[in-house]
C-alpha positions in Angstrom: 0.5 0.3 0.2 3.0 2.3 0.7 4.2 2.2 -2.8 0.3 2.6 -4.3 0.7 6.0 -2.3 4.5 6.9 -3.3 3.4 5.9 -6.7 0.7 7.7 -7.4 2.3 10.9 -5.7 5.1 10.4 -7.7 2.7 10.1 -11.1 0.9 13.6 -9.8 4.2 15.6 -9.2 5.0 14.1 -13.5 1.7 15.5 -14.3 2.1 18.7 -13.2 5.6 18.9 -14.4 4.2 18.2 -17.7 1.7 21.2 -17.6 4.8 23.4 -16.2 6.7 22.6 -19.0 3.5 23.2 -21.7 2.9 26.3 -19.9 6.6 27.9 -20.4 6.5 27.0 -24.5 3.4 28.4 -24.5 4.1 31.7 -23.2 8.1 31.9 -25.0 5.7 32.0 -28.3 3.1 33.9 -27.1 5.8 36.6 -26.2 8.0 36.7 -29.2 4.5 37.7 -31.0 3.2 40.7 -28.8 6.7 42.3 -28.8 6.9 42.2 -32.7 3.2 43.3 -33.0 3.9 46.2 -30.2 6.7 47.2 -32.1 4.9 47.2 -35.1 1.5 49.7 -33.8 3.5 51.4 -31.5 1.9 50.4 -28.1 3.2 50.5 -24.7 0.7 49.1 -23.4 1.3 45.5 -25.5 5.4 45.7 -25.2 4.7 45.6 -21.4 2.2 43.3 -22.2 4.7 40.8 -24.3 7.4 41.7 -21.0 5.1 40.9 -18.4 4.5 37.5 -20.0 8.2 37.1 -20.8 7.9 37.2 -16.9 5.5 34.3 -17.2 7.5 32.5 -18.7 10.9 32.4 -17.2 8.9 32.8 -13.8 7.0 29.1 -14.8 10.9 28.1 -15.8 12.0 28.9 -12.1 8.7 27.3 -10.6 9.7 24.6 -12.6 13.6 23.9 -11.6 12.3 24.5 -8.2 9.6 21.7 -8.4 12.7 19.2 -9.5 14.7 20.3 -6.7 12.4 20.2 -3.7 11.8 16.0 -4.2 14.8 15.5 -3.6 15.7 13.9 -0.4 18.0 15.5 2.5 21.7 14.5 2.4 24.2 15.5 5.0 24.3 19.3 3.1 20.7 19.7 3.3 20.1 17.7 6.8 16.2 19.4 6.7 16.3 18.8 3.0 15.4 20.9 0.0 11.6 22.0 0.3 12.6 25.3 0.9 13.9 25.8 -2.9 9.7 26.2 -4.0 9.7 29.1 -1.6 12.9 30.9 -2.9 11.4 30.3 -6.1 8.7 31.7 -5.3 10.9 34.8 -3.6 12.3 35.5 -7.0 9.5 35.5 -8.8 7.9 37.9 -6.9 10.5 40.1 -6.5 10.6 40.5 -10.4 6.8 41.0 -10.3 7.9 44.7 -8.4 10.7 45.5 -10.5 8.3 44.6 -13.7 6.2 46.7 -12.0 8.5 49.6 -11.2 10.1 49.7 -14.9 5.9 50.1 -16.4 4.9 52.9 -13.9 8.0 55.0 -14.6 7.2 53.9 -18.6 3.9 55.0 -18.1 4.6 58.8 -16.8 6.3 59.5 -19.4 4.2 58.4 -22.7 1.6 60.3 -20.5 3.9 63.3 -20.6 4.2 62.4 -24.5 1.1 60.0 -25.7 2.3 58.3 -29.0 0.2 57.6 -32.1 -1.4 53.7 -31.7 -2.9 51.0 -33.8 -5.9 50.4 -32.0 -6.4 47.1 -33.9 -3.2 45.2 -33.5 -3.1 45.5 -30.2 -6.9 44.3 -29.7 -6.1 41.3 -32.1 -3.2 40.1 -30.6 -4.4 41.6 -26.6 -7.0 38.8 -26.8 -4.5 36.3 -28.0 -2.6 36.6 -25.8 -5.8 36.7 -23.3 -6.4 33.2 -24.0 -3.1 31.9 -23.9 -2.9 33.7 -20.7 -6.2 31.9 -20.1 -4.8 28.7 -20.8 -2.1 28.7 -18.8 -3.5 29.8 -15.7 -6.0 26.7 -15.9 -2.7 24.9 -16.0 -1.2 26.0 -13.1 -4.8 26.8 -11.1 -4.9 23.2 -8.8 -1.0 23.4 -8.4 -1.3 26.8 -7.0 -3.5 26.0 -3.9 -0.8 24.1 -2.3 2.4 25.5 -3.3 3.6 29.3 -2.4 6.2 28.4 -5.6 3.1 28.0 -8.1 1.3 30.4 -6.5 4.1 32.9 -7.2 3.9 31.8 -10.5 0.4 31.7 -11.2 -0.1 35.3 -9.7 1.9 36.3 -12.8 -0.3 35.0 -15.5 -3.4 35.9 -13.6 -1.2 39.1 -13.9 -0.9 39.2 -17.2 -4.6 37.4 -18.1 -6.3 41.1 -16.7 -3.6 43.0 -18.5 -4.4 41.9 -21.7 -8.4 42.9 -20.6 -7.2 46.1 -19.9 -5.1 46.7 -23.1 -8.0 45.4 -24.9 -10.1 48.3 -23.1 -7.7 50.3 -23.9 -6.8 50.0 -27.4 -10.9 49.8 -28.5 -11.2 53.0 -27.0 -8.4 54.4 -28.6 -10.0 52.8 -32.0 -13.7 54.6 -31.3 -12.2 57.6 -29.9 -8.7 57.9 -30.6 -7.8 58.5 -26.9 -4.0 58.3 -26.9 -3.9 58.3 -23.2 -5.5 56.0 -22.8 -2.4 53.6 -23.6 0.1 54.9 -20.8 -2.7 55.1 -18.3 -3.8 51.4 -19.1 0.1 50.5 -18.2 0.1 52.5 -15.3 -3.5 50.2 -14.2 -1.2 47.1 -15.2 1.6 48.0 -12.9 -0.4 49.1 -9.7 -2.4 46.3 -9.7 0.6 44.2 -9.9 3.1 45.9 -7.5 -0.3 45.2 -4.5 -0.9 41.8 -5.4 2.7 40.8 -5.2 3.5 43.1 -2.0 0.5 41.6 0.0 2.0 37.9 -1.1 5.6 38.9 -0.8 5.1 38.4 3.1 5.0 34.8 4.5 7.7 34.0 1.8 9.9 36.0 3.8 8.3 35.3 6.7 9.2 31.5 5.7 13.0 32.0 5.1 13.1 34.0 7.7 11.8 31.5 10.6 9.0 33.0 11.7 6.4 31.3 13.4 2.7 30.4 11.4 -0.1 32.4 11.8 -1.4 29.4 13.1 -0.7 27.9 15.9 0.7 31.2 17.3 4.5 30.2 19.9 2.0 31.3 22.6 -0.7 29.1 22.1 1.8 25.9 21.7 4.1 27.0 25.0 0.8 27.6 26.8 -0.7 24.0 25.5 2.6 22.4 27.0 2.6 23.6 30.1 -1.3 22.2 30.7 0.4 18.1 30.2 0.6 15.8 33.3 4.5 16.5 34.8 5.8 19.2 32.5 6.2 21.9 35.5 7.1 25.1 32.8 8.6 25.5 29.5 10.6 27.9 28.3 13.6 28.4 25.3 10.8 27.6 22.6 11.2 27.9 19.1 8.5 27.8 16.7 9.1 27.2 12.8 8.0 26.5 9.4 10.6 24.7 7.8 8.7 24.7 4.5 5.2 25.9 3.1 3.3 23.5 5.0 5.9 21.7 7.9 6.0 23.3 10.9 9.3 22.4 13.6 9.0 23.4 17.8 11.9 23.2 19.6 11.5 23.8 23.2 13.4 23.2 26.4 10.3 21.4 29.3 11.4 21.7 33.4 9.8 17.9 34.7 7.4 17.8 37.9 9.3 16.0 40.8 8.7 12.8 40.4 7.2 13.0 36.4 8.1 10.3 34.2 10.6 11.8 31.7 9.5 9.0 29.1 5.5 9.0 29.2 6.0 12.8 29.8 7.8 13.1 26.5 5.7 10.8 24.7 2.5 12.8 26.0 3.9 16.2 24.2 4.4 14.5 21.1 1.1 13.3 20.5 -0.7 16.4 21.2 1.8 18.6 19.1 1.2 16.0 16.1 -2.5 15.8 17.0 -3.8 19.5 17.8 -1.2 21.3 15.8 0.3 18.7 13.3 3.4 19.2 13.9 5.3 15.8 13.6 8.9 17.4 13.5 9.8 18.5 17.5 12.8 18.3 19.8 12.3 18.8 23.5 15.0 19.0 25.8 14.0 17.9 29.0 15.7 19.6 32.7 14.6 18.7 36.3 14.4 21.1 39.0 18.0 20.7 39.8 19.4 21.2 36.4 16.7 24.0 34.4 18.0 26.9 32.7 17.5 30.3 35.0 16.5 33.5 34.4 15.6 32.4 30.5 13.5 34.0 27.6 10.3 31.4 27.8 10.0 32.4 23.7 13.0 32.3 21.5 16.8 33.1 22.9 19.2 35.8 23.8 21.0 37.1 21.1 24.0 39.0 20.9 
């Protein structure tokens, strides 16, 4: 039965890799078409969408590589395993999005000051094709984005691109109908602002994982208070709670035993409680007695400096 489960997980991973690879190929092809059309038509919004689409393709390449690396087993060099490769990939992709958004905003302001001629039909047609490709790409990786911060970053690239294509289509239509050239840089600024807003909101949790921050739930205080309620536990201090990966929480703590308490029973009870209540399967507990307990120490964390 374990063999079947492993085979199923491996098959799912391979299927996911194939979907990501297909998304990469489609996005690279679309980028070439968009850039050419943007140069011919003189549309900054279309070129901006193409550059963002190129970032989508590159973000998918990074996400694909991270998925492969993250599945490597732990070894002497990486004793916690390679799972954080996906978190690092997410940070790279979100940082890239911020840079792109700032660049597009800068170019958009320049075009507001001196709006160029834009050929509306080319903008609308190519952006419509881009919207179709972006939608297909987003659908390819949507399911994987639910459980992976890495794929969520790549999905956000594509989602923003799809919304950007919608904005470009609207802008091109207004140019055709009313010859309102200012709409092109305004649409560019809209795309840049939307990308920046979403990215800044998503990058925080990624940085928190890489900084060994505790999860939103459970909190360190909740874990500590719960551990101290276990029979045989007199005190808990030096508690560290952090995310080893996106879905894996670890705890480390010093536990002072009540006089006469059975250390084996207390340790087993604590580990069972941590797993059952908080899903923490990786815990390192140092048992102390009243005679050798640490004095004058922090309950959560440790002294630095």
